[in-house]
Backbone as a chain_set.jsonl record, in Angstrom:
{"seq": "XXXXXXXXXXXXXXXXXXXXXXXXXXXXXXXXXXXXXXXXXXXXXXXXXXXXXXXXXXXXXXXXXXXXXXXXXXXXXXXXXXXXXXXXXXXXXXXXXXXXXXXXXXXXXXXXXXXXXXXXXXX", "coords": {"N": [[-5.856, 3.812, 29.441], [-6.731, 1.322, 27.175], [-5.964, -2.213, 26.866], [-5.531, -3.173, 24.124], [-4.8, -0.731, 22.923], [-2.487, 0.003, 24.313], [-0.838, -2.144, 23.625], [-0.764, -1.749, 20.87], [0.723, 0.631, 20.623], [3.211, -0.183, 21.683], [3.802, -2.184, 19.839], [3.994, -0.635, 17.474], [6.338, 0.87, 17.907], [8.245, -1.196, 18.192], [7.977, -2.666, 15.78], [8.759, -0.723, 13.964], [11.452, -0.536, 14.65], [12.375, -3.15, 13.994], [11.741, -3.34, 11.223], [13.196, -1.174, 10.276], [15.888, -1.703, 11.016], [16.545, -4.451, 11.101], [15.65, -5.858, 8.886], [16.97, -6.84, 5.837], [16.224, -6.208, 3.296], [16.403, -4.258, 0.457], [14.191, -3.0, -0.67], [12.523, -2.12, 1.32], [13.698, -0.026, 2.586], [12.937, 2.668, 2.621], [10.733, 2.839, 4.3], [8.287, 3.84, 6.62], [6.823, 3.31, 9.697], [3.698, 4.249, 10.656], [1.373, 3.882, 12.193], [-0.371, 1.537, 14.292], [-3.025, -0.676, 14.519], [-4.722, -2.664, 16.72], [-6.737, -5.538, 16.897], [-9.641, -6.107, 18.973], [-9.567, -8.648, 20.11], [-6.888, -9.138, 20.161], [-5.603, -10.663, 18.239], [-5.027, -9.947, 15.612], [-3.252, -7.414, 13.789], [-3.212, -4.32, 12.2], [-0.793, -2.764, 10.357], [0.165, 0.356, 9.604], [1.886, 1.903, 7.013], [4.142, 4.256, 5.527], [5.565, 4.62, 2.416], [8.24, 5.681, 0.548], [8.658, 6.554, -2.865], [8.097, 5.414, -6.279], [4.929, 4.311, -7.67], [5.162, 1.624, -8.427], [7.426, 0.82, -6.946], [6.388, 1.125, -4.386], [4.396, -0.84, -4.325], [5.978, -3.151, -4.583], [7.465, -2.97, -2.229], [5.444, -3.26, -0.29], [4.655, -5.887, -0.802], [7.024, -7.187, -0.114], [7.127, -6.572, 2.613], [4.852, -7.955, 3.515], [5.692, -10.553, 3.025], [7.77, -10.715, 4.818], [6.453, -10.605, 7.185], [6.078, -12.73, 9.013], [8.671, -13.112, 10.087], [9.041, -10.565, 11.229], [6.977, -10.578, 13.081], [7.819, -12.665, 14.764], [10.224, -11.572, 15.807], [9.207, -9.331, 17.127], [7.631, -10.579, 19.074], [9.626, -11.844, 20.576], [11.194, -9.64, 21.44], [9.361, -8.062, 22.875], [8.571, -9.813, 24.749], [6.249, -11.416, 24.448], [3.74, -13.857, 24.746], [1.961, -14.535, 22.806], [1.973, -13.141, 19.701], [0.283, -10.781, 17.667], [-1.075, -11.464, 14.364], [0.416, -9.852, 11.657], [-0.599, -7.343, 9.43], [0.311, -5.566, 6.788], [-0.376, -2.318, 5.674], [-0.859, 0.247, 3.333], [-0.425, 3.579, 4.258], [-2.341, 6.187, 3.492], [-2.935, 8.679, 4.365], [-1.189, 10.895, 4.556], [-0.649, 11.372, 1.849], [-3.227, 11.996, 0.958], [-3.692, 14.318, 2.447], [-1.786, 16.016, 1.342], [-2.768, 16.196, -1.277], [-5.262, 17.449, -0.821], [-4.366, 19.852, 0.232], [-3.066, 20.935, -2.014], [-5.256, 21.264, -3.723], [-6.753, 23.132, -2.258], [-4.948, 25.271, -2.275], [-4.94, 25.82, -5.017], [-7.618, 26.589, -5.375], [-7.623, 28.82, -3.735], [-5.849, 30.538, -5.111], [-7.28, 30.861, -7.489], [-9.503, 32.107, -6.48], [-8.402, 34.551, -5.73], [-7.739, 35.555, -8.233], [-10.266, 35.777, -9.367], [-11.328, 37.728, -7.641], [-9.71, 39.909, -8.312], [-10.493, 40.309, -10.929], [-13.144, 41.11, -10.587], [-12.735, 43.472, -9.217], [-11.544, 45.021, -11.193], [-13.606, 45.436, -12.932]], "CA": [[-5.634, 3.24, 28.124], [-7.088, -0.086, 27.097], [-4.853, -3.089, 26.521], [-5.184, -3.127, 22.695], [-4.125, 0.532, 22.613], [-1.117, -0.075, 24.854], [-0.116, -3.089, 22.789], [-0.567, -1.127, 19.556], [1.833, 1.588, 20.724], [4.443, -0.963, 21.833], [4.05, -2.828, 18.544], [4.436, 0.371, 16.499], [7.746, 1.176, 18.162], [9.078, -2.369, 17.957], [7.947, -2.984, 14.346], [9.591, 0.288, 13.309], [12.847, -0.946, 14.878], [12.678, -4.366, 13.234], [11.714, -3.025, 9.789], [14.252, -0.222, 9.973], [17.265, -2.117, 11.298], [16.82, -5.886, 11.029], [15.342, -6.383, 7.557], [18.036, -6.5, 4.887], [15.625, -6.032, 1.984], [16.539, -2.851, 0.041], [12.898, -2.442, -1.067], [11.814, -1.564, 2.474], [14.548, 0.976, 3.249], [12.25, 3.957, 2.762], [9.452, 2.554, 4.941], [8.055, 4.424, 7.933], [5.625, 2.793, 10.362], [2.995, 5.411, 11.192], [0.346, 3.538, 13.171], [-0.758, 0.126, 14.397], [-4.334, -0.881, 15.144], [-4.844, -4.048, 17.159], [-8.119, -5.979, 17.092], [-10.002, -6.256, 20.381], [-9.163, -9.97, 20.602], [-5.419, -9.123, 20.131], [-5.124, -11.685, 17.309], [-4.59, -9.335, 14.359], [-2.85, -6.017, 13.872], [-2.961, -3.614, 10.94], [0.375, -1.906, 10.476], [0.101, 1.38, 8.569], [3.229, 2.33, 6.627], [4.354, 5.187, 4.419], [6.707, 4.17, 1.642], [8.664, 6.663, -0.448], [9.021, 5.99, -4.157], [7.064, 5.352, -7.315], [3.832, 3.375, -7.379], [5.69, 0.266, -8.569], [8.295, 0.572, -5.783], [5.531, 0.996, -3.212], [3.762, -2.163, -4.387], [7.008, -4.156, -4.298], [7.806, -2.873, -0.81], [4.344, -3.85, 0.479], [4.754, -7.334, -0.968], [8.17, -7.608, 0.697], [6.736, -6.49, 4.022], [3.941, -9.065, 3.803], [6.493, -11.782, 3.058], [8.605, -10.68, 6.025], [5.586, -10.434, 8.358], [6.353, -13.801, 9.977], [9.921, -12.78, 10.773], [8.8, -9.373, 12.053], [6.128, -11.031, 14.197], [8.669, -13.44, 15.671], [11.136, -10.653, 16.489], [8.406, -8.513, 18.037], [7.258, -11.431, 20.202], [10.816, -12.024, 21.408], [11.633, -8.377, 22.04], [8.363, -7.567, 23.83], [8.284, -10.92, 25.656], [4.841, -11.763, 24.288], [3.475, -15.271, 24.534], [1.303, -14.602, 21.508], [2.036, -11.882, 18.964], [-0.777, -10.757, 16.658], [-0.715, -11.555, 12.948], [0.636, -8.499, 11.145], [-1.09, -7.058, 8.088], [0.862, -4.267, 6.403], [-1.307, -1.547, 4.859], [-0.337, 1.555, 2.927], [-1.059, 4.72, 4.922], [-2.524, 7.222, 2.469], [-3.369, 9.924, 5.01], [-0.274, 11.976, 4.175], [-0.877, 11.65, 0.432], [-4.511, 12.68, 0.855], [-3.526, 15.665, 2.987], [-1.049, 16.772, 0.336], [-3.682, 16.436, -2.389], [-6.237, 18.444, -0.369], [-3.64, 21.116, 0.342], [-2.87, 21.435, -3.374], [-6.562, 21.718, -4.221], [-7.088, 24.371, -1.553], [-4.079, 26.321, -2.803], [-5.45, 26.174, -6.347], [-8.864, 27.33, -5.184], [-7.264, 30.123, -3.175], [-5.282, 31.393, -6.157], [-8.364, 31.189, -8.409], [-10.333, 33.087, -5.783], [-7.726, 35.847, -5.818], [-7.859, 36.012, -9.613], [-11.661, 36.209, -9.535], [-11.493, 38.99, -6.915], [-9.046, 40.953, -9.096], [-11.323, 40.568, -12.118], [-14.309, 41.852, -10.13], [-12.262, 44.814, -8.87], [-11.244, 45.741, -12.416], [-14.861, 45.752, -13.627]], "C": [[-5.974, 1.751, 28.158], [-5.901, -0.917, 26.61], [-4.536, -3.089, 25.019], [-4.446, -1.843, 22.302], [-2.691, 0.536, 23.124], [-0.263, -1.002, 24.002], [0.18, -2.487, 21.424], [0.61, -0.159, 19.586], [3.173, 0.859, 20.855], [4.808, -1.653, 20.52], [4.568, -1.835, 17.516], [5.921, 0.662, 16.67], [8.642, -0.003, 17.795], [9.114, -2.75, 16.473], [8.806, -1.988, 13.578], [11.073, -0.063, 13.47], [13.221, -2.137, 14.006], [12.734, -4.066, 11.74], [12.893, -2.121, 9.422], [15.655, -0.772, 10.087], [17.556, -3.594, 11.1], [16.465, -6.515, 9.688], [16.409, -5.907, 6.579], [17.521, -6.28, 3.472], [15.725, -4.565, 1.561], [15.217, -2.206, -0.37], [12.166, -1.78, 0.084], [12.629, -0.502, 3.21], [13.815, 2.289, 3.512], [10.87, 3.809, 3.402], [9.4, 3.185, 6.327], [6.761, 3.859, 8.494], [4.943, 3.968, 11.041], [2.001, 5.058, 12.292], [0.134, 2.028, 13.166], [-2.111, 0.086, 15.084], [-4.486, -2.365, 15.441], [-6.317, -4.361, 17.364], [-8.377, -6.181, 18.583], [-9.589, -7.608, 20.961], [-7.639, -10.159, 20.575], [-4.818, -10.157, 19.179], [-4.549, -11.102, 16.016], [-4.214, -7.882, 14.597], [-2.629, -5.481, 12.461], [-1.814, -2.658, 11.184], [0.346, -0.936, 9.305], [1.502, 1.897, 8.295], [3.167, 3.356, 5.504], [5.63, 4.745, 3.732], [7.008, 5.217, 0.585], [9.006, 5.941, -1.746], [7.863, 6.014, -5.13], [6.006, 4.327, -6.917], [4.313, 1.925, -7.448], [6.571, -0.106, -7.378], [7.478, 0.367, -4.52], [4.878, -0.381, -3.183], [4.767, -3.267, -4.05], [7.39, -4.145, -2.817], [6.718, -3.488, 0.059], [4.359, -5.378, 0.377], [5.901, -7.881, -0.121], [7.836, -7.592, 2.18], [5.8, -7.634, 4.394], [4.703, -10.383, 3.889], [7.342, -11.86, 4.315], [7.778, -10.599, 7.303], [5.829, -11.505, 9.415], [7.613, -13.531, 10.782], [9.722, -11.596, 11.718], [7.98, -9.766, 13.28], [6.955, -11.789, 15.233], [9.597, -12.534, 16.466], [10.396, -9.788, 17.506], [8.027, -9.326, 19.273], [8.442, -11.636, 21.144], [11.187, -10.743, 22.151], [10.664, -7.834, 23.08], [7.959, -8.633, 24.845], [6.795, -11.265, 25.656], [4.706, -13.265, 24.087], [2.847, -15.462, 23.157], [1.374, -13.227, 20.873], [0.94, -11.908, 17.9], [-0.226, -10.949, 15.243], [-0.635, -10.134, 12.405], [0.16, -8.395, 9.707], [-0.616, -5.65, 7.73], [-0.06, -3.591, 5.399], [-0.66, -0.2, 4.542], [-1.127, 2.669, 3.6], [-1.133, 5.862, 3.915], [-2.925, 8.56, 3.064], [-2.488, 11.106, 4.586], [-0.468, 12.366, 2.707], [-2.187, 12.414, 0.237], [-4.417, 14.108, 1.361], [-2.794, 16.556, 1.994], [-1.947, 17.138, -0.838], [-4.709, 17.514, -2.029], [-5.588, 19.819, -0.274], [-3.425, 21.751, -1.032], [-4.173, 21.979, -3.949], [-6.955, 23.035, -3.565], [-6.234, 25.54, -2.029], [-4.557, 26.791, -4.176], [-6.723, 26.998, -6.241], [-8.591, 28.729, -4.641], [-6.711, 31.051, -4.234], [-6.35, 31.762, -7.185], [-9.29, 32.23, -7.795], [-9.719, 34.475, -5.85], [-7.845, 36.417, -7.232], [-9.274, 36.524, -9.856], [-11.915, 37.537, -8.826], [-10.882, 40.142, -7.703], [-9.885, 41.33, -10.309], [-12.54, 41.387, -11.734], [-13.911, 43.292, -9.797], [-12.017, 45.651, -10.111], [-12.508, 46.154, -13.154], [-15.452, 46.936, -13.004]], "O": [[-5.554, 1.023, 29.058], [-4.958, -0.39, 26.019], [-3.361, -3.011, 24.662], [-3.566, -1.871, 21.442], [-1.786, 1.019, 22.443], [0.888, -0.693, 23.692], [1.264, -2.694, 20.878], [1.414, -0.14, 18.654], [4.154, 1.237, 20.215], [5.977, -1.699, 20.137], [5.487, -2.153, 16.761], [6.67, 0.697, 15.694], [9.68, 0.177, 17.158], [10.17, -3.119, 15.959], [9.508, -2.369, 12.641], [11.855, 0.094, 12.533], [14.266, -2.131, 13.355], [13.669, -4.488, 11.06], [13.511, -2.295, 8.372], [16.538, -0.358, 9.335], [18.72, -3.964, 10.942], [16.94, -7.609, 9.383], [16.712, -4.716, 6.506], [18.318, -6.176, 2.539], [15.179, -3.702, 2.248], [15.128, -0.979, -0.416], [11.277, -0.959, -0.142], [12.289, -0.123, 4.331], [14.057, 2.944, 4.525], [9.949, 4.562, 3.085], [10.345, 3.077, 7.108], [5.718, 3.92, 7.842], [5.534, 4.616, 11.904], [1.803, 5.839, 13.223], [0.416, 1.341, 12.185], [-2.318, 0.737, 16.108], [-4.393, -3.209, 14.55], [-7.06, -3.558, 17.93], [-7.447, -6.398, 19.359], [-9.296, -7.714, 22.152], [-7.15, -11.231, 20.932], [-3.64, -10.493, 19.302], [-3.676, -11.71, 15.398], [-4.763, -7.21, 15.469], [-1.953, -6.101, 11.641], [-1.855, -1.842, 12.105], [0.483, -1.344, 8.152], [2.222, 2.284, 9.215], [2.275, 3.331, 4.656], [6.652, 4.522, 4.38], [6.127, 5.597, -0.187], [9.573, 4.848, -1.727], [6.796, 6.558, -4.847], [6.172, 3.578, -5.954], [3.919, 1.097, -6.626], [6.476, -1.218, -6.859], [7.825, -0.462, -3.678], [4.815, -1.017, -2.131], [4.444, -4.204, -3.32], [7.611, -5.201, -2.224], [7.023, -4.165, 1.04], [4.106, -6.074, 1.36], [5.759, -8.924, 0.518], [8.221, -8.499, 2.917], [5.935, -8.221, 5.468], [4.396, -11.23, 4.728], [7.606, -12.95, 4.822], [8.341, -10.531, 8.395], [5.788, -11.204, 10.608], [7.631, -13.698, 12.002], [10.176, -11.62, 12.862], [8.271, -9.325, 14.392], [6.803, -11.575, 16.435], [9.742, -12.71, 17.676], [10.892, -9.543, 18.605], [8.093, -8.82, 20.394], [8.282, -11.605, 22.364], [11.462, -10.77, 23.35], [11.085, -7.215, 24.057], [7.109, -8.39, 25.701], [6.167, -11.39, 26.707], [5.475, -13.869, 23.339], [3.154, -16.414, 22.441], [0.888, -12.251, 21.444], [0.695, -12.951, 17.294], [0.932, -10.638, 14.964], [-1.514, -9.312, 12.663], [0.472, -9.243, 8.871], [-1.084, -4.665, 8.3], [-0.474, -4.194, 4.408], [0.0, 0.404, 5.388], [-2.355, 2.701, 3.522], [-0.111, 6.433, 3.533], [-3.229, 9.493, 2.32], [-2.995, 12.189, 4.293], [-0.453, 13.549, 2.367], [-2.252, 13.36, -0.549], [-5.0, 15.015, 0.767], [-3.148, 17.723, 1.826], [-1.895, 18.262, -1.336], [-4.993, 18.394, -2.841], [-6.186, 20.826, -0.653], [-3.582, 22.961, -1.193], [-4.187, 23.032, -4.587], [-7.434, 23.949, -4.236], [-6.725, 26.66, -2.173], [-4.579, 27.987, -4.467], [-6.882, 27.995, -6.945], [-9.24, 29.698, -5.034], [-7.06, 32.232, -4.264], [-6.329, 32.877, -7.707], [-9.797, 33.116, -8.484], [-10.432, 35.466, -6.008], [-8.031, 37.622, -7.406], [-9.465, 37.573, -10.473], [-12.638, 38.385, -9.348], [-11.457, 41.229, -7.761], [-9.983, 42.501, -10.675], [-12.935, 42.28, -12.484], [-14.669, 44.225, -10.065], [-12.252, 46.859, -10.099], [-12.49, 47.118, -13.92], [-16.517, 47.389, -13.424]]}, "num_chains": 1, "name": "protein.A"}
């Protein structure tokens, strides 16, 4: 495993702890850290999060996370004993939403296919 990958995994675990237990902002209570991607130079990290709620609540939570990024970065640096912690950029993880949408479309297509098969059988 390369160093950025090892650091990304450690950051994911530590950021999840800090966001889940040390931030007192009620807007980020339903936030789950799913992945972290660290740049090759270890200066920046994209933190992918899933946030439960309406579109407005999700936007407010992302803004809150960006505002708390400095605090989260500081805590991560202390807890992981890093001399330099990467700048954190919180990004909405839409993979789960996309998978749900694709699943719904496939289910719809499957049920339409069954209806079409029944119609052909009746003819």
